[in-house]
N, C-alpha and C positions, 0 to 999 in steps of 0.2 A: 584705446576705446574701452577695453574691459576694465582697466584701472579707473577710468573716469566714472563708469557706471558703479563700480564698487565704492568709490569715494562718495558719490552722491547718495547711494543707499545708506551708507554709514552715517553721513551727516543728517539725513532725514530721521533716522532712528534717534540720534542724539537730540535733535530739536524736539521730537515728540516726548522724549524722556524729560527734558528740561521743562516743557510746558506742563506735563502731568505733575512734576514735582512742585512747581509753583502753585498750581491750582490746589493741590493737596495741602500744602502748608497754609494757604489762605483759608480754606475751609476748616482746617483744624483749629486755627487761631480764632476764627469767628464763632465756632461752636463752643470751644472751651471758655471763651470770655462772654458767652451769652448771658444776658440779664433781662428778666421780664420787665424791668422798668425802662428799657431803651425803646426808642420809637420803632414802630413796626406797622405792618398792615392791620394788626389787631389792637394796637394801642397808640394813642395820640398824646404826645408830650407838648404841653403849651408853655412851659416855663423857659424853653429855649436852651436847656442845659445840654452839654455835649454828652453823647452816648458813652456808656462804660465799655462798650465793645472795642477791642484793640484794632479792629479794621474799619471803624467808623460807622456812619449811617448805612452804607451799603452792606457792611458785614452784619449789622444788627437786623436789618430787614431780611437778609439771606438766612441767618441763623434761626430767626423766629419762624420763618416760613418752613424750613426743612424740618426743624424739631417738631412743630405742630403737625406736619403732614406724616412724618415717619416715626417720631418718638426716638427711643434709644437707638434703633438701627441707623439713624442719621449719621452717627459717628463712624459707621463702616464706609461711608463715601470717601473721606480723605484717606482712610487706610487702604482702600482699594486703589485709589489713584497713586499712592506711594508705592504699592506693589507693582503697578504698571510701569512706573518710572524706573524702578530698579531692574525690572525685566527688560526694558528697552536698552538699558546700559549693559547688562550682563549676558543676555541671551540674544544672539543675532537673529534667530528664527522667530522670535516672539512677535505676534501681531494681535491687535485688538480686533477680533472678528465679530461678526454678527451673532455667532453662536455664543461667544463669551458675554456679549452685552445682554442678550436675552436671558442667559443663565443667571447673570448677576441681578437682573431686574426681578426675576421670579424668586431669587434667593431673598432679596430685600422684602418683597411682598409677603412671602411665607414667614420670614422672621418677624415682621411687624405683626402678622396675624397671630403667631404663637405667643408673643409677648402680650398682645392685647387680650388673648384668652386666659393667660396665666395671671396677669396683673390687671384685673378689671377695675380695681380701686385706683389705679394710677400710681405715679411715682412723684416724689418731691424733688425739684431741681431748682437751686438758687432761690428757695423760698416760695416757689409756685408749684402747684400740683398739675402735672401733665399726664396725658395718656401715654402708657409705656410703648404702645405700638402706633401712636399717632392717630390722626383721623383716618388714614388709610387702613391701618390695622383694625381699628374699631369697626369700620365699614365692612371689611372682609369677614370679621368674626360675626357680626350681626347677620350678614347674608347667609353664612354657613350654618349658624345656629338655627335659623328659621327652617332649614331643610334637613339637617343631619344631626342635630343635637350636639352635645359637648364631645362625646366619644368620637363620633364621625368627623367632627371638626378637627380634633387633634390628629386623627389618622390621615386626613387629606392634607393638612398643613405640613405634617412630618414627611409625607411622601413627596410633596412639592419641594420641600427644603432639601431633602437628600438628592433628588434628581437634579435640582438646579446646581448643586455642588459638583456633580459629574461634569456638567457643561462649563462651569466657571473655572475650576482649578484642575480639571481632568483627574478628579479623585476616583480611585478604584478600590472597592471593598475587597475584591479578589486579590489585588496586589498586597494590600495590607495584611490580609489573612495569610498569604503565602510567606511574606516576610516574618510575620509573627511565628508561623509554624516552623520556619527554618531556624529562627533564633531559639525556639524551644527545643528543637531536635539537637541543635548544637550544644545547648546547655545541658540537656539530659545526657548526651554522649560524653561530655566532659566530666559530669558527675559520675557516670558509670566507669569511665577510665580511672578516675581518681580512687573510687572505692575498690576497684579490682586491683590497682597497683598497691594500695594500702594493705589489703588482705594477703596479697602474694608476698609482699615484704615481711608481713607479720608471720606468715606460715614458714617462710624460709628462715627467719630468725629463730622461731621455736624449734625447728628441726636442727638448727646448728647448736642450740643450747642443749638439746636432749641427746645429741650424737656423742658417743664416747670418743676419746682421742684415738687416732689410728695407731695400730701396733706395727712398727717397722721391723721387718725381719731382715737381717743381714745374711747374705749368702754369697758364695764365691761364683763369679761369672766366668765360665770356661769358654774361651773363644772357640768357635767352630771353624774349621778350615773350609773355606769356600771352594767348591769345585768349579773349574772353568766350564762355562756353558757354551756349547757350540751353537753359533748363530747360523740358522738356516732360513732360507727364504724360498717358499714354495709357491706354486701356482694357486691363486686364490680360488677357493671353492665356495660359492655363495650358499650352498646347501648346508654348510657346517654351522651357519648362524641362524638356522631356521628357528623361528620362535617356538619355544616350548612352554611359554608362560612364565619363565623365570625373569625375563627382562621387563622392567617396570618403567613405564613412561614417566618423565619428570612431572611432578605436580605443580599446579599454579601457585602454590604457597612459596615457591622459590622466587617468585616475582614480588616486587615492592608494591605495597598498597598505595592506591591513589589518595592524595590528600583530600580533605573535605572541601567540596566546591562551594563557592560563595553564592551560587544560584544563578538565576537568569540575568541577562543584561537589564539595566535599569530602564523601566518603561519611559521615563522622562527623557533619557538620552536617545532612545529610538524615535520618539516623537520629534525631538529637536533636529536630529539628522534628517528625518523625512521632510520637515519644513525647510531646512537649509537646501536640500536637493531641489525641491520644487521652486524655492525662491531664486536659487542660483540659475536654474534653467530658464526661469522667467526673465531674469536680467538679460540673458542672451537671446531672448525672443523665442524660446522653445517652451511650448505649453505641454506639461505632463503632470501626472499625479501619482503618488505612491499608493498602490492598491493593497500590498501585503508586505509584511516584514517578518523574516525568519531568522531569529538570532541563533548563533552557534557558539561553540567554545572559543573559537579564534576569530571568525569573521561573522558578519551579519549580512544577509542577502535582502536587498530592497528591490521589490518588483515594481517597476515603473511603467505606467501605461501612457504612451504618448498620445497627444490629441490627433484627430484625423488630419492627414496632410503633412505630418511631421516626418521627415526622413530620418532613418536610423543613424546615418553617419553624422548628422548634426549633433547627436548626443554623444556618440563615441569620440568625436573630436574634442569634447570638453572634459576628457578624463583628468587631465592635469589641473584644470581650473576647479573641478569638483573636489579633487584631493586637497587643493589649497584651501578651499572654503571649509572643508570638514576637518582640517588640520590632521589629515591622515598621511602616513608615509607613502602610500600608494593605494589605488583602487583598481578594480578589474571590472570591466563591463562585458556582459554576455548579451550580445545583440543578434537576434532575439533568443530567449530561452526556448529550447526545442519543445514543441507541443503546446506552447502558450503564446498569446498575443501580447506579451509584455517583454520588457528589457530588464535584465538582472544587473544590479550594481552591488558588488561585494566590497564592503567597507570593514577594515580591521577594527576589532573591539579595543576600547581603551585599556582593558585588563585582559590579558590572554590567559586562558586556562590550559595548563599542561595536559597532554594526553599520554597515559601510561599503557604499556603493552598488556598489562593484566586486565584493563578495562576492555580491550579489544578481544582478548582470547577467552576470558572467563564469562562466557555467555552461551546460550543455547545455539546460536547461529554457528559457532565454531565447534562446540562439543558434539552436536548432532549432525554436522554437515557430512555429506558423502563425498566431499572433494578429496581427490587422491593426493594432491600436493598443495595443501592450503597454505597460503602466505598472507600474513597479516600486514596490511598496508597502513591502517590507522582508522580515522573516522572522517566522515564527510562533513560538509559545512554546517549541518544541523546536529552533528554529534553521533550519528549512527555508525556502528562498526562496518568497516569495509574489508572483506576477506576475499581474495581472488584465488583461482585455481591455476597453478603453473602449467598443468597439462593442457589447458585450453589456450594458453597464450601463444605458442608453447615456449617462447623465449622472451627474455626481458632485457631491455637496454635502459640504463639509468645514467643520468648526467646531472651535475650540480657542482657549484663552486665549493671551495673550502669553507666549512662552517654552515653549509646549507642543510645538513642533516642527512646527507647521502649515506655515510658509513653507518650511522645509527639505524637507518631504515634497512640497510643490508643485513645488519646483525639481527634485527627484528624478524626479517623474512626467514633467515636461517633457523633461528630459535623457534619460530612458529612451526616449522617443519619438524624440528626435533621433538616438540611437544606431541606430535601426532604420529610419527613414523618410527618403526623399529629398525635396527641396523640391517636386517635382511630384506627390508623393503626399500631403503634409500641408501645410496652411496654418494659421497661428495668428492669432487676433485676441486681443490681450492688453489687459486693462484693469487699471491699477494706480494707483488714486487716491492711494496712499501714496508713490508715486514712488521706491520703494526696491527692491522685490524683483524685479520683472520688467523693470526698465530695463536689466539686464545683457544681455538678449537683443536689444536694439536693433541693427538692421543685419543680422540673419541672413536668408538667403534664404527661410526658411520663413514670414516675416511677410508678410501681405498688406496691412498698414496699420501705421504707426508705433504704438508702445505708447501707448495712450490714458491720459492722466493727469487729464483734466478730467472730472468726473462728469457734466456736462451733455452733453459730446460722447459720453460712454459710452452714455447713453440713446439718442442718435441712431444710434450704431453698432449697438446691439442692434436698433433698428427696421430698419436696413438688413439685418441678418442675417435678420430675419423675411421681408423682401422677397426676399432671396436664396434662402431656403428655398422660397418660393412659385415663384420663377423656375425653380429646379431641378426642382420637381415637374412643371412644365409641360414641361421638356426631357425628363425621364425618361418621362413619360406618352406622348410622341410615338413612343417605340420600343416601347411596350407592356410595359415591365418594371416591377418593383415596388420596386426599391431601387437605390442608387448602385453597389453591388457588381456587380449584374447588368448595369447600364448600362455601367460601365467595362469589364467583361469582353466585352460585345458590341462596344464600340468598339475594344478592343485586338485582338480576333480578326477584326474586319472583317466580321462576320456581320450586317450591317444589312438587306440585301436590300430587299424591297419596302416594308417598314415605314419604312426610312430615307428612301426617296424620298418617301413620303407626308409624313414629318416635315419634309423640306426645304421643301415648298410650304406646308403648313399652319402650320408653326412660324415661318416668316420674318416673318409679320405680327406675331405675338406678341413676337418678339425685337427689333422695331424700336425700342421704347422703352428697351430695356435693353442695346442694343449698346455703349453707352458711347463712341461716337465723337464727336469734336469737330466734324467736318464734317457738319453736319446737312443741308446742301444736296445732298450726294451721295446716290446711290441706295444703299439698304441691300443688302448682298450676300446671297446665299442662306444660309439657316441652316446652320452647320457644327457637326456634333457633335464635341466634343473631350472628352478625359478630364477628369472633374471630381474634384478632390482633396477629401480630407476637410478640414473646417474645424473647428478646436477653439477654442472661445471660453474663455479663461481669465480669471477675475475674481478678483483677490486680496482685495478687501475689499468685500463686498456692502453692508455697513452704510452706507458713504459714499454709494453710489448710491441707497439707499432714503431717505436723508435729503434728497436733492436732487429726485428725481423718482420717488417711490414707486409712483405709479399706472402710469406708462409702463414702468418697469423690471419691475414685477410682471407686467404684461400681456405684455411681450415675452418674459420668461423662461418664462412659463406656456405660451405658444404654441410656443416652441422646444422645451420639454421634452415637450410632447404630440405634436409632429409632426415634429421635425427629424431623427429617427433615420434614416429611410429616405432622407433627402436628404443624409446624410453629414455632418451638423452635430452636434457634441457639446459639452457644457458641462462645465466644471470650475469650481465656484464655492466660494470660501473666505470665511469670516467669523470674526472673533474675538468676536462678540457674538451668540450664537444665541438671541436673544429672539424673542418672537412677533411683534413689530413689524418685525423684519428677515426672519426665516424665517416668512413667513405660512403659513397653512394651505393656500392655493392652491399656493404654491411647494413646500412640503413634500410635498404629495400627488403631485406630478409628479416627485419625485426619490426613487425607492425605494432607490437605492444611496447610502449616506451613510457618512462617516467622522467619528468624534468623537475628538479628542484630549482632553487634560485640560481640563475646564471648571470653573467656579468654584462651581457649585451643582447640587443634584439636579434643580432645575427646568430648568436649561439642558440637563442630560443627557436628561431626558424630552422636551425640545423637539426635540433633534436625533436621538435614537435610540429614542424612545418608551419608555425605561425607564432606571432608575438604573444607575450603574456608571462612567460617564465621569468623575464627580467624584472617583473613587478611583484614577484612573490615576496613573502615576508621573511623567508629563511627559517632556520631551526625546525625543519620538518615539513614546511609548507611545500606542497608539490602539486603538479598537474599530471594526471594519469590518462593515457589513451587506452581504453579497454580493448580486448580482442574483438575483432569483427566490426569496429566502428572507428570513426575519426573524431568523435565528439569528446572534448576534454572534460574530465571530472576533477574537481578540486578536492584534495584530501590532505588532512593534517596527520603527519606521520606519528607513530607511537614511539615514546622514549623508552630506551632500554639502557641501563647503566652498566658499567664494566663489572661491578660487583654482582649484579644479577646474572650476567653471562658466566662469570666464574662459578657461581652456585649451580647453574644448570649443567655446565661442563663437568664439574666435579661429581655431581650426582650420576651422570651417565658413565663417566670413566670408572667409577667404583664398581660397576656391574660387569663391564666387559672391556677387553683390550682390542685395539685395531689389528686386523689381519690384512696386510697390504698385498696388492696384486703384483707378483714378481714380474709379470709380462711387461709392466710399464718400465721398470728399471732395465729390463733386457732390451726393450725398444730404444730407450735413451742411449744405452751403451752402443747398440748397433748403429744408431743414427750418428753418434759422435764419430765412430770409426769410419762410417761411410763418408762423413763430411771431410775427414782427414784424407781419405783415399781420393776424394774428388779433386784435390789439389794436384794429383798426378806426381810422377817421379821425374825429377829434373836430372838430366844427364850430367850436369856439373855439380850435383849436390855433394858427391863424394870428394870432389876436388875442394869444395868450400869447407867441408869438415876437416880435410887435411890441412888446409890453410889456417883455420882457426886453431887447430891443435899445435901447429908449428909456431905460430906467432904468440900463442898464449893469451890472446885477447879476441873479443868478438863484438862486432857492431855492424849495423846495416851499411853504413858508409864505408867501413873497411872492406867488406866483401864486395861492395859495388865498385870500389876503386881498384882493388887488386885484380878482380876477375873481369872488369870492364863490362858489367851487365847493368840492367836497369834497376831502379829503386824498388819497384814492386817485386821483381824476381828475387832480389837480395833479401827483402823483408820476409818473403815466404820461406826462404832457406833458413833464416835465423829463427822463425817461429817453429819450423819443423825440428830444428836442433833443440829448441827449448822443450818441445813435447817429448823428444827422445832422451832427454837428460844429458845432452852434450854441453849445453851452456845454461847458465842460470837465468832467472827472470830479470827484466829490466828494472833498474833502480834509479830512475830519473836521469840526471846528467852523468852519473857514474857509468863506466863500462860494465858490460856483463861479465860474470865470472865464467871461466872455462873449466868445466868439471872433468875433463879427460886429459890424460898425458899426451905427450907428443907421439903421434902414430909412427910405427916403424916403417921405413921406406921399403917399397917392394923391390925385389931383385928381378 
């Protein structure tokens, strides 16, 4: 049914176009071949000679009538019909409306009047003197001259002429002025750059010519014997990196400049899309009109007002048909827009403008913001910067397929924090099982542990983070405050008072186990309250962790998501596989703030944002954001950040300070590994298995299983324990393991 309606509409436009083309050609021929000697309503020919007009008597009568009524403007009639014909063929949304007909009529009248006023003596055409504006133009000029004189007549006719253009061809002085201004600005910028480049090259060349050749002094280089440096790892003390004004935040000049924008979306394209929307909905029996258009860098929002009695779902069900009519890859329908009685339709622009991180950060909204952990997300659909506060989220879950812009957005969030925070304010724990995205930040002073790439170690780091959260709650509670912000404010102002003295005595015993000192024989010092930095845990691929230790990871993430906000610990988790086995119900319930880039299916979209829509995004940074405290989706276009920009930012930071890692994390990992080994328990037949392997000189799970008549799992645990203890070598595919010990002596 839809295809039939579409074919009929297309055929109707083609018929209209052909008719307009035929009429235009007929009028053009009869006007061009007009002769004053041909028969007409004003001249009778008695000799019976055939008319000179190429279209015969009908053409001679028609040409004489039109030329005598309108004069020179008569030739605009076939030109206007030709334009209509081509518009019918090339623009599906073009229609000859009453507004256009009235506009063209007033245009012809005003033009005839202007020609009649300017050329009162008439013009000669094919040997006959005719009025330039015809009888109509002469009548209009005579009427206006009677009341307004010549100056007033010109003003009135010019006003009608310009206004009629607005309605006829949708001409806009503002648009022309803006385009001319943009061209002028672009030209002036190019000239300025060329002049600057020329003088800089000229200056460099003059300096080179005037500089004397360098004198090279040869001297003997005596190598210095390097002293071995003892590597020590101590408990991290955050007070050591307290800012004294020496650490400089990276400047925005490290970021790449955004290229010159082409300007706004063409007004003609916006009008065409509006007409197509209204026409397509009308074809399906849905009456609606476009009331407002808001263009942006990537998409354009069309606000559609449905007629009374039209149900919203009748419009939402036509999303694919509207995308087909607009030749768009996909469209998104907001039904309705919150706070308005309209429906929003987001249509991708034909030319997408890139969004750079410098555009988002280099503005007053970011520079003067009081956000504690500002993260730059990008720009909204109209191009306004979007900057969120991680402390209010307080955790963020990100999902998106490969190539959707997820990793670029993650880097933009991290760098936006680095532009705002010093090392004693923020600490990062980064987990990157893919070993690609977060490894660029290795060595910055904001890290409290090297970037974790082993999924097994990542599980242990998350468990340490849970213990750190509990330790922080104990510290904060000793001062009687409820959050890390209040605690740090009390520490910085020195207003600890009696509560602090109580904390020093009661908290010293609790801190004995977590002091992180290597010298356990020394007495533990009194508990010292120091500033606690925010800890941001960044996980680039959650799916890899869930494959290795799903239970431990889910338990740790759930506890952190539920409790870590007041302790100053925040999570940013990304995954490219938002399935229910990765983003479990327990994890999802504790991450109300989520971002979804383009996903592969509607099921994945519902998994991450509880509704469809993410599967219809454009990719390359296009995202849907659920802000904290609401379930309403916000469409954002992520900011682009290149690898070279990241390298410049990281190098600038690393030149100023070196990281000081927290030794308690390594200690916790070691103790967790030992505890995991001890959990396996001691097998009473283990010594017998070791003796067997040493006697035979070969080791394998099947060999131990066969000789000792035990199960496969038990034999596998024995072989793994032998490998950990250095008795046998690692597995080498199909080859047997190497036995690394000699034959054990028999006991007497």
